[in-house]
N, C-alpha and C positions, 0 to 999 in steps of 0.2 A: 838563511845565514848558516855558515859552516863553522863549528866551534871545536877548539882544542881545549881540553881541560888540563889545568895545572894539576900536579899530583895530589895535592891536598884537597882540591876541589873535587877531583874524581873520587877520592876516598869518602869525602863528605856526602857526595851524591849517592853512592852505593850503600852507605851505612845509615842513611837518613839522619845524619848529624845535624843538630840545630844550628851549627855555624854556617850552613849553606842557607843563605837568605832566600826568602820567597821570590825576590826579584831574580836571583841567580837561577833558582829552580825553574822559574818561568822562561828564562832565556834558553835553558837546556831543553825544556819540553817543546818550545816553539821552533827550535833549530831544525834546519833541513837534515843535518847530520851532525853527530857529536863524535869526536875522535879522542882516543886515549893513546898516547905515545908508548911504544915499547920502552922508551927511556924511563917512563914513570914506573913501570914494573921493575926495571933494573934499580931505580932509586928505592923503591919499597923493599926489594930484596936486600940491598946493602944496609939501609937504615934499620931494618928489623933485626938483622944480625948484630948491629951495633947497639941495639936497645934504644934507638932514637925514635922509633915508631912502632906502634902496636898493630901490625897488619901482616897477613900472610901473602907473600908474593903470588903463590899459585892460586889462592882463592881470589885475589884481586884480578889476576889474569882471566880467570873464568868469569868474573863479574863484568868484564868488558862486554862479552857477547850476551850474557844473561840480561844486561841492562839495555841492550839494543844499541850500544855504542859500537864504534868502528875502531879496530886496532890500526894504528899508524906506525909502520915500520920506520926505522932510521935509515935514510939513504945517504949516499956520498954527497949529494947536493946539500942536505941538511947539515952534515958534518962540516963541509967547507964553509957554509954560511956562518957558523960559529966563529970562525976566524975573522970575520968582518965586523963582528959586534964590538962596540967600545966597552971598556971596563968601567961602566957607570958605577959610581960610588964604590969602586974597588970590588965589584961583584964578580966573584970567580966561581960560583957554584956551577959545576959542569952540567948538572941536570937542568937547572933553570935556563942556562944559556942555550942548551940544545932545544928546549921547548920553544924559546923565543925564536930561534933560527928556523924551526919547523913551521912556526906560525907565519913567519915572513916568507918562507919559500913556497908554501902551498897555495895561496895564502889562507889562513884560518884565524878567526877571532880567538885569542887566548884568554880564557877566564882564569883569574888569579886573585888572591887576597894578599899577595906578597908585594910590598911596596917596591922592592928591588926589581922585581919582574915588571911591574907597571911603569917604572922609570924609563923603560925602553920605548914606551909610547907605541906608535903604530897601531897594530891590531889588538894590543893588550887592553883588557877591560877589567875593572875592579868588580869584585863580588862581595 
């Protein structure tokens, strides 16, 4: 299985946060490959400046490789797919929508604990 980590799941995985369930950790460890989107680093950078998240974007970018994860760049196909997504529950978060689009385009199983992300169904899985 090929997995894409939602931003919060990525942070939990690399910081050994107890919010990452044993089942989720098992999925990550058993995966053929685990991807982290460049969009997640962008989200961390913006939200850390706004005081909404306590993480350093540069450290998190380094953690991708150090953890054995694979960086997923944002392509024009990913960006175009965002426009095809419905606005479920008035969900407008651009980072979440891009991760969902990347998951659909590649395809990758998207691990998330966010109910709004999970509402898209498809390859999204709850952790």
